[in-house]
C-alpha positions as CSV (number, residue, x, y, z in Angstrom):
1,M,86.1,109.5,118.8
2,H,83.4,107.7,116.9
3,D,82.9,104.0,117.5
4,P,85.6,102.0,116.0
5,I,84.9,100.2,112.9
6,I,87.5,97.4,113.9
7,S,88.2,96.7,117.5
8,I,90.7,94.2,118.6
9,Q,91.3,93.5,122.1
10,G,94.0,91.3,123.7
11,L,94.8,89.4,120.7
12,N,97.4,86.7,120.8
13,K,98.2,83.9,118.1
14,T,100.6,81.1,118.8
15,Y,101.0,78.5,115.8
16,E,101.4,74.9,116.5
17,G,105.2,74.4,117.2
18,G,105.0,77.3,119.7
19,F,105.9,80.3,117.5
20,Q,104.1,83.1,118.9
21,A,103.2,85.5,115.9
22,L,101.1,88.0,117.9
23,K,101.5,89.2,121.5
24,H,98.7,91.0,123.4
25,V,97.6,93.4,120.5
26,D,94.9,95.9,121.2
27,L,94.0,98.2,118.5
28,S,91.1,100.4,117.3
29,I,90.5,101.3,113.6
30,Q,88.4,104.3,113.3
31,R,85.5,104.5,110.7
32,G,86.7,106.3,107.6
33,E,90.5,106.4,108.1
34,I,93.5,105.0,106.5
35,F,95.4,103.1,108.8
36,A,98.9,102.2,107.7
37,L,100.5,99.0,109.8
38,L,104.2,99.8,109.4
39,G,106.9,96.9,110.1
40,P,109.8,94.8,109.0
41,N,108.9,91.5,107.4
42,G,108.0,88.8,109.5
43,A,106.8,91.2,112.3
44,G,103.2,89.9,112.4
45,K,101.4,92.4,109.8
46,T,100.1,89.7,107.7
47,T,99.2,87.2,110.6
48,L,96.9,90.4,112.0
49,I,95.3,90.9,108.8
50,S,94.6,87.1,108.4
51,L,92.8,87.2,111.8
52,V,90.9,90.2,111.3
53,C,89.5,88.6,108.1
54,G,88.9,85.4,109.7
55,L,91.2,83.3,107.7
56,V,92.8,82.1,110.8
57,N,91.5,81.9,114.4
58,P,93.1,83.7,117.4
59,T,94.6,81.8,120.2
60,N,92.9,84.2,122.4
61,G,91.6,87.8,122.5
62,R,88.6,89.3,120.6
63,I,87.9,91.2,117.3
64,T,84.8,92.8,116.2
65,V,84.1,94.0,112.7
66,D,81.2,96.7,112.6
67,G,80.0,95.3,115.7
68,F,80.1,91.8,114.6
69,D,82.1,89.4,116.4
70,N,84.4,87.7,113.8
71,V,84.6,84.2,115.1
72,K,80.7,84.1,116.3
73,Q,79.5,86.1,113.6
74,Y,81.8,85.3,111.0
75,R,79.7,85.9,107.8
76,Q,78.3,89.3,108.8
77,A,81.9,90.3,110.0
78,R,83.6,88.9,106.6
79,E,81.2,90.4,104.1
80,R,82.1,94.0,105.7
81,I,85.6,93.3,104.4
82,G,87.5,93.3,101.1
83,L,91.1,91.8,101.2
84,V,93.5,92.7,98.7
85,P,96.3,89.9,98.8
86,Q,99.9,90.6,97.3
87,E,99.6,87.8,94.5
88,L,96.8,86.8,91.8
89,T,95.8,83.3,92.2
90,N,95.2,80.8,89.5
91,E,92.5,82.4,87.3
92,A,94.9,83.0,84.4
93,F,92.5,82.2,81.5
94,E,89.3,84.0,82.9
95,T,88.5,87.4,81.9
96,V,88.5,90.4,84.1
97,W,84.7,90.7,84.1
98,N,84.0,87.3,85.1
99,T,86.9,87.2,87.6
100,V,85.4,90.2,89.4
101,S,81.8,89.2,88.8
102,F,82.7,85.5,90.2
103,S,84.4,87.3,93.4
104,R,81.0,89.0,94.2
105,G,78.9,85.8,94.2
106,L,81.3,84.2,96.7
107,F,79.9,86.5,99.2
108,G,76.2,85.6,98.3
109,K,75.5,88.8,96.7
110,P,73.1,88.9,93.8
111,P,74.5,90.1,90.4
112,N,74.9,93.7,89.9
113,P,76.5,94.6,86.5
114,A,76.2,98.2,87.6
115,H,78.4,97.9,90.5
116,I,80.9,95.9,88.8
117,E,81.0,98.5,85.7
118,K,81.6,101.2,88.5
119,V,84.5,99.4,90.1
120,L,86.3,98.4,86.8
121,T,85.8,102.2,85.6
122,S,87.1,103.6,88.8
123,L,90.4,101.5,88.5
124,A,90.7,102.0,84.9
125,L,89.9,98.6,84.1
126,W,86.8,99.0,81.9
127,D,88.7,98.7,78.6
128,K,90.1,95.5,79.5
129,R,87.0,94.0,81.0
130,D,86.8,91.1,78.1
131,N,90.8,90.5,78.5
132,R,92.1,87.3,80.0
133,L,94.1,87.8,83.1
134,I,97.3,86.2,81.7
135,T,97.4,89.1,79.2
136,L,97.6,92.0,81.8
137,S,100.7,93.6,82.9
138,G,101.6,93.4,86.6
139,G,100.3,96.8,87.5
140,M,97.0,95.9,85.7
141,K,96.8,92.4,87.6
142,R,97.0,94.4,91.0
143,R,94.1,96.5,90.1
144,V,92.0,93.3,89.2
145,L,92.9,92.4,92.9
146,I,91.5,95.4,94.2
147,A,88.4,95.1,91.8
148,K,87.7,91.3,93.4
149,A,88.2,92.8,96.9
150,L,85.5,95.7,96.1
151,S,83.0,93.4,94.0
152,H,80.7,92.7,97.2
153,E,80.8,96.5,98.3
154,P,82.8,96.0,101.6
155,R,83.2,98.8,104.1
156,I,86.5,98.0,105.0
157,L,89.3,97.2,102.6
158,F,92.8,95.4,103.6
159,L,95.7,96.2,101.4
160,D,98.6,93.7,102.3
161,E,101.7,95.3,100.9
162,P,100.0,96.8,97.9
163,T,102.8,98.4,96.2
164,A,105.6,95.8,96.8
165,G,107.7,95.1,93.8
166,V,105.8,98.1,91.9
167,D,107.4,100.9,89.9
168,V,107.0,104.4,91.3
169,A,104.6,105.6,88.9
170,L,102.1,102.7,89.4
171,R,102.7,103.3,93.0
172,R,101.5,106.9,92.8
173,D,98.5,105.6,90.9
174,M,97.6,103.0,93.4
175,W,97.8,105.8,96.1
176,E,95.3,107.9,94.1
177,V,92.9,104.7,93.9
178,V,93.2,104.4,97.7
179,R,92.3,108.0,98.1
180,R,89.4,107.9,96.0
181,L,88.0,104.7,98.0
182,R,88.5,106.7,101.2
183,D,86.5,109.4,99.9
184,D,83.6,107.0,99.1
185,G,83.7,106.2,102.8
186,V,85.7,102.9,102.6
187,T,87.8,102.3,105.8
188,I,91.4,101.3,104.8
189,I,94.0,99.6,106.3
190,L,97.4,98.9,104.6
191,T,100.5,96.9,105.6
192,T,103.7,98.2,104.1
193,H,107.4,98.4,105.1
194,Y,107.9,101.5,103.0
195,I,107.9,104.5,105.1
196,E,107.0,106.8,102.3
197,E,104.1,105.0,101.6
198,A,102.8,105.3,105.3
199,E,103.8,108.9,105.1
200,E,102.0,109.6,101.8
201,M,98.7,107.9,102.5
202,A,98.1,107.3,106.3
203,D,95.8,109.4,108.8
204,R,97.3,107.1,111.5
205,I,100.0,104.8,111.7
206,G,100.7,101.7,114.0
207,V,104.2,100.3,114.0
208,I,104.3,96.4,114.6
209,N,107.4,94.8,115.6
210,G,108.2,91.2,117.0
211,G,104.4,90.4,117.1
212,E,103.7,93.5,119.2
213,V,102.0,96.6,118.2
214,V,104.5,99.1,119.8
215,L,103.3,102.4,118.7
216,V,100.1,104.0,117.3
217,E,100.2,107.6,116.5
218,E,98.7,110.3,114.2
219,K,100.8,110.5,111.3
220,T,102.0,114.2,111.7
221,A,103.2,113.6,115.2
222,L,105.1,110.4,114.2
223,M,106.6,112.1,111.1
224,K,107.9,114.9,113.1
225,K,109.9,112.3,115.2
226,L,110.9,110.4,112.1
227,G,111.8,113.7,110.2
228,S,114.3,114.8,113.0
229,K,117.9,115.4,112.3
230,Q,120.6,115.7,114.7
231,L,123.9,117.9,114.3
232,T,126.7,117.5,116.7
233,L,129.1,120.3,116.7
234,E,132.6,119.5,118.6
235,L,134.0,122.6,120.0
236,H,137.5,123.7,120.0
237,T,137.2,125.2,123.4
238,P,134.7,123.9,126.1
239,L,131.9,126.4,126.8
240,S,130.6,126.6,130.7
241,A,127.2,128.1,129.1
242,L,125.2,128.8,126.1
243,P,125.5,132.4,125.2
244,A,121.8,134.1,125.4
245,R,121.3,134.0,121.7
246,L,121.9,130.2,121.3
247,Q,119.5,129.5,124.4
248,V,116.7,127.6,122.2
249,D,115.0,124.3,122.9
250,T,116.6,122.9,119.7
251,L,120.3,123.4,120.8
252,T,121.7,121.6,124.0
253,L,125.3,121.7,125.3
254,S,126.8,118.7,126.5
255,D,127.7,118.2,130.3
256,D,131.6,118.4,129.6
257,G,130.8,121.6,127.5
258,R,132.7,120.2,124.6
259,S,130.0,119.6,122.1
260,L,126.4,121.3,121.0
261,V,123.9,118.9,119.8
262,Y,121.2,120.7,117.6
263,T,118.1,118.9,116.7
264,Y,116.0,120.2,113.6
265,D,113.7,119.1,110.7
266,G,113.9,119.7,106.9
267,H,111.2,122.5,107.5
268,Q,113.3,124.6,109.6
269,E,116.0,124.2,107.1
270,E,113.8,125.6,104.2
271,Q,112.8,128.6,106.4
272,G,116.2,129.6,106.9
273,R,116.3,128.6,110.5
274,G,118.6,125.6,110.2
275,V,122.1,124.9,110.1
276,S,123.6,127.7,108.0
277,A,122.0,130.2,110.3
278,L,123.2,128.4,113.5
279,L,126.8,128.3,112.1
280,S,126.7,132.2,111.5
281,V,125.6,132.6,115.0
282,L,128.5,130.7,116.2
283,N,130.9,132.5,114.1
284,E,129.5,135.9,115.4
285,E,129.9,134.6,119.2
286,E,133.4,133.4,118.2
287,I,132.7,129.6,119.1
288,L,135.1,127.8,116.7
289,V,133.9,124.2,115.7
290,K,136.3,121.5,115.4
291,D,134.0,118.8,113.8
292,V,130.7,118.0,112.9
293,H,128.5,115.0,112.6
294,T,125.0,114.4,111.6
295,R,122.5,111.8,111.7
296,Q,118.9,111.4,110.8
297,S,116.4,109.6,112.8
298,S,114.7,106.8,110.9
299,L,111.9,104.0,111.5
300,E,114.9,101.9,112.5
301,D,115.9,104.1,115.5
302,I,112.3,104.5,116.6
303,F,112.1,100.7,116.6
304,V,115.4,100.6,118.5
305,D,114.3,102.9,121.1
306,L,111.1,101.4,121.6
307,V,112.7,98.0,122.1
308,K,115.2,99.4,124.6
309,E,112.4,101.1,126.6
310,R,110.7,97.9,126.7
311,S,113.6,95.5,127.9
């Protein structure tokens, strides 16, 4: 593993009034990855971003950004980060060009029209550079938010719920933009409660629930868990053991021999090793099925399992 670009150790945040928004979070974000922080509303996603960006201070714990302590070396840490909030604030009558250029100045960076042009072009905003923000569509306003966050050439980009309330076509456009940024070497952290967004975009996924990061995993491993489905076949006559042809690791016989549980994912189904193949083997073995139930694991199930393990 390379040295992480963001390192979070023992992070806690308790607000006045005693609400504990984050509980002992340890997390490392690798340079150049797309990391999705997935969790329900109110789980602590936005609090975590606000802490890393230095917008609020931790109750305790330590965050380093590209090697800089984000409390003691706030300026150096903060200028490496671009933050794309969910909403555009009050610059309705400003032009796109001025808004993005002004944002760069806030970080003490000298004017660089060539960089602003590159950012606007990459976000398909160049034609709109002289338009006032108030005249733009919702999707274009989203792009302006990203342009503002990129104006000072950060190495890390935070996207807080980037596609909330956005139609499907625009969501795909946004994903494309994010991928191109990653190809330019920008590390991207996005928060979302859309599973498909995390599945589509991320290299790694962290799941946050109730202020705790309960899981961090490579996307492929997690989606395997998420993608699994279970089929329960209730048998007409109990079996004492599985016939040889049915002794596979995806199939288990219940203790009382009255039901079979088959765990599979969509890929097996496509390759013809799925449910229909299983049913034809049962038929040939003259095992009669009385009833069938199916269930698919979801992020909710993973939450429930994780919470159960922890209590």
